[in-house]
C-alpha positions as CSV (number, residue, x, y, z in Angstrom):
1,M,95.0,63.4,89.4
2,A,93.8,67.1,89.0
3,S,90.2,67.8,89.8
4,S,87.7,69.2,87.4
5,Q,87.9,72.6,89.1
6,D,91.7,72.7,88.7
7,V,91.4,71.9,85.0
8,H,88.8,74.6,84.4
9,V,90.9,77.2,86.3
10,R,94.0,76.3,84.2
11,I,92.1,76.5,80.9
12,C,90.7,79.8,82.0
13,G,94.2,81.1,82.8
14,Q,95.5,80.0,79.4
15,E,92.6,81.8,77.6
16,I,93.3,85.0,79.6
17,I,97.0,84.8,78.6
18,K,96.0,84.3,75.0
19,Y,93.7,87.3,75.0
20,D,96.3,89.4,76.7
21,L,98.9,88.6,74.0
22,E,96.4,89.3,71.2
23,I,95.6,92.7,72.8
24,K,99.2,93.6,73.1
25,A,99.8,92.7,69.5
26,L,96.8,94.9,68.4
27,I,98.1,97.8,70.5
28,Q,101.5,97.5,68.8
29,D,99.7,97.6,65.4
30,I,97.8,100.8,66.5
31,R,101.1,102.4,67.7
32,E,102.7,101.7,64.3
33,C,99.6,102.5,62.2
34,P,100.1,105.5,59.8
35,G,96.4,105.6,58.8
36,P,94.0,105.8,57.2
37,Q,91.3,106.4,59.7
38,S,89.4,103.2,58.7
39,V,92.4,101.0,59.6
40,L,92.7,102.7,63.0
41,M,89.0,102.2,63.6
42,D,89.2,98.5,62.6
43,F,92.1,98.0,65.1
44,N,90.2,99.7,67.9
45,S,87.1,97.6,67.2
46,K,89.2,94.5,67.5
47,V,90.8,95.7,70.8
48,K,87.4,96.4,72.3
49,E,86.2,92.9,71.4
50,K,89.3,91.3,72.9
51,L,89.0,93.4,76.0
52,N,85.4,92.3,76.5
53,Q,86.4,88.7,76.1
54,L,89.3,89.1,78.5
55,R,87.1,90.9,81.1
56,L,84.6,88.0,81.0
57,R,87.3,85.4,81.5
58,I,88.7,87.3,84.5
59,Q,85.3,87.4,86.0
60,N,84.9,83.7,85.4
61,M,88.2,83.0,87.2
62,E,87.0,85.1,90.1
63,Q,83.8,83.1,90.3
64,M,85.8,79.9,90.2
65,A,87.9,81.1,93.1
66,K,84.7,81.7,95.2
67,E,83.6,78.1,94.5
68,Q,86.8,76.6,95.9
69,D,86.5,74.3,98.9
70,R,89.9,75.1,100.4
71,E,90.7,78.7,101.5
72,T,94.3,78.4,100.3
73,D,93.1,77.5,96.8
74,K,90.6,80.4,96.9
75,Q,93.2,82.9,97.9
76,A,95.7,81.7,95.3
77,I,93.2,82.0,92.4
78,L,92.0,85.4,93.7
79,S,95.7,86.6,93.7
80,E,96.1,85.3,90.1
81,T,92.8,87.1,89.1
82,E,94.0,90.3,90.6
83,S,97.3,90.1,88.7
84,H,95.4,89.5,85.4
85,R,93.2,92.5,86.3
86,R,96.2,94.8,86.9
87,Q,97.7,93.6,83.6
88,N,94.4,94.4,81.8
89,L,94.5,97.9,83.3
90,S,98.0,98.3,82.0
91,N,96.8,97.2,78.5
92,Q,94.0,99.9,78.7
93,T,96.7,102.5,79.5
94,A,98.9,101.3,76.6
95,W,95.9,101.3,74.3
96,R,95.2,105.0,75.1
97,K,98.9,105.9,74.6
98,A,99.0,104.0,71.3
99,N,95.9,105.9,70.0
100,L,97.5,109.2,71.0
101,A,100.6,108.3,69.1
102,C,98.6,107.2,66.1
103,K,96.6,110.5,66.2
104,L,99.9,112.4,66.2
105,S,101.1,110.5,63.2
106,I,97.9,111.0,61.3
107,D,97.8,114.7,62.2
108,N,101.3,115.1,60.9
109,L,100.3,113.3,57.7
110,E,97.3,115.6,57.4
111,K,99.4,118.7,57.9
112,D,101.6,117.6,55.0
113,Q,98.6,117.0,52.8
114,L,97.0,120.3,53.8
115,L,100.2,122.1,52.7
116,N,99.6,120.5,49.3
117,G,96.1,121.8,49.2
118,G,94.1,118.7,49.9
119,D,90.6,119.8,51.1
120,S,89.5,116.2,51.7
121,T,92.3,115.9,54.3
122,V,90.5,118.5,56.5
123,R,87.4,116.4,56.6
124,Q,89.4,113.3,57.3
125,R,91.2,115.0,60.1
126,K,88.0,116.2,61.6
127,A,86.6,112.6,61.4
128,T,89.8,111.3,62.9
129,K,89.7,113.7,65.9
130,E,86.0,112.8,66.5
131,S,86.8,109.1,66.4
132,L,89.7,109.5,68.7
133,V,87.6,111.5,71.2
134,Q,85.0,108.7,71.1
135,T,87.8,106.1,71.5
136,S,89.3,108.0,74.4
137,G,85.9,108.1,76.1
138,D,85.5,104.4,75.7
139,I,88.9,103.7,77.1
140,T,88.2,106.0,80.1
141,E,84.9,104.2,80.7
142,S,86.7,100.9,80.6
143,L,89.4,102.1,83.1
144,M,86.6,103.3,85.5
145,S,85.0,99.9,85.2
146,I,88.2,98.1,86.0
147,S,88.9,100.4,88.9
148,R,85.4,99.6,90.4
149,M,86.1,95.8,89.9
150,M,89.5,96.2,91.6
151,A,87.9,98.1,94.5
152,Q,85.3,95.3,94.9
153,S,88.0,92.6,94.8
154,V,90.1,94.5,97.5
155,S,86.9,94.7,99.7
156,Q,86.4,90.9,99.3
157,I,90.0,90.2,100.2
158,E,89.7,92.4,103.3
159,E,86.6,90.5,104.3
160,T,88.4,87.2,103.8
161,I,91.4,88.4,105.9
162,G,89.0,89.5,108.7
163,T,87.4,86.0,108.6
164,L,90.8,84.3,108.8
165,A,91.8,86.5,111.7
166,T,88.6,85.6,113.6
167,S,89.2,81.9,112.9
168,S,92.7,82.3,114.2
169,R,91.5,83.8,117.5
170,T,88.9,81.0,117.8
171,V,91.6,78.4,117.3
172,L,93.8,80.1,120.0
173,E,91.0,80.3,122.5
174,T,90.1,76.6,121.8
175,D,93.8,75.7,122.4
176,E,93.8,77.5,125.7
177,E,90.6,75.7,126.8
178,F,92.2,72.3,125.8
179,K,95.3,73.2,127.9
180,S,93.1,74.1,130.9
181,M,91.1,70.9,130.5
182,T,94.3,68.9,130.3
183,G,95.5,70.4,133.6
184,T,92.2,69.6,135.2
185,I,92.2,66.0,134.0
186,H,95.8,65.6,135.2
187,L,94.8,66.9,138.7
188,G,91.8,64.6,138.7
189,R,94.0,61.6,137.9
190,K,96.3,62.4,140.8
191,L,93.3,62.7,143.2
192,I,91.9,59.4,142.0
193,S,95.2,57.7,142.5
194,K,95.4,59.2,146.0
195,Y,91.9,58.0,146.9
196,N,92.7,54.5,145.5
197,R,95.7,54.3,147.8
198,R,93.7,55.5,150.7
199,E,91.0,53.0,150.0
200,L,93.6,50.2,150.0
201,T,95.0,51.4,153.3
202,D,91.5,51.5,154.8
203,K,90.7,48.0,153.7
204,L,94.0,46.7,155.2
205,L,93.2,48.4,158.5
206,I,89.7,47.0,158.5
207,F,91.1,43.6,157.8
208,L,93.6,43.8,160.6
209,A,90.9,45.1,163.0
210,V,88.6,42.2,162.1
211,A,91.4,39.7,162.5
212,L,92.3,41.2,165.9
213,F,88.6,41.1,166.9
214,L,88.3,37.4,165.9
215,A,91.5,36.6,167.7
216,T,90.2,38.3,170.8
217,V,86.9,36.4,170.6
218,L,88.7,33.1,170.1
219,Y,91.0,33.8,173.0
220,I,88.0,34.6,175.3
221,L,86.1,31.5,174.2
222,K,89.2,29.4,174.8
223,K,89.6,30.7,178.3
224,R,85.9,30.2,179.1
225,L,85.4,26.8,177.5
226,F,88.8,25.3,178.0
227,P,90.4,26.9,181.0
228,F,92.6,24.0,181.7
229,I,94.4,24.3,178.3
């Protein structure tokens, strides 16, 4: 049965995928948007909202990874988080390109209207450029934020790898100590067996000496007390 942590991680991953697909759909709408400016601004507002929601869910998944008991689960979730973060960065880049494409489309439309003498088009073009400059600034700020988070994630992964390397060295050293102790125990067992055999030999020699002594005493007593026998 899956644990509560596994369920939460899976739900979080599904929400990340959902936001990612919604962002991609909005970026496609921006790329195909012919205007007016209000429609483009509405699309960009929705993209910002989805990006913020996606960023929060990615951060939640990263926090869940840190709370894992097993190191293998932690690394697997961190790897998945890093993949989602790279995908989010790709979405940011696609968003900027889509805005530039939409700007070009709107500029071309404004040029056509300008040739027809539309003064209001000039004001709309100015507002469009200002809005796109603001949007470009927002996207750049988001890209910088993602870059900082990626650098932090890479630093954490490097620290984890260092910890694993240290643990591996400790395990190897412990294994060598166990091998040394096994050799010492084996040698001690041989010495104990040797001493046991020697003890048995000594007991046998003492028994024979005592038996010889008793036989000698009996022989002497016999000669003294019963010389005629």
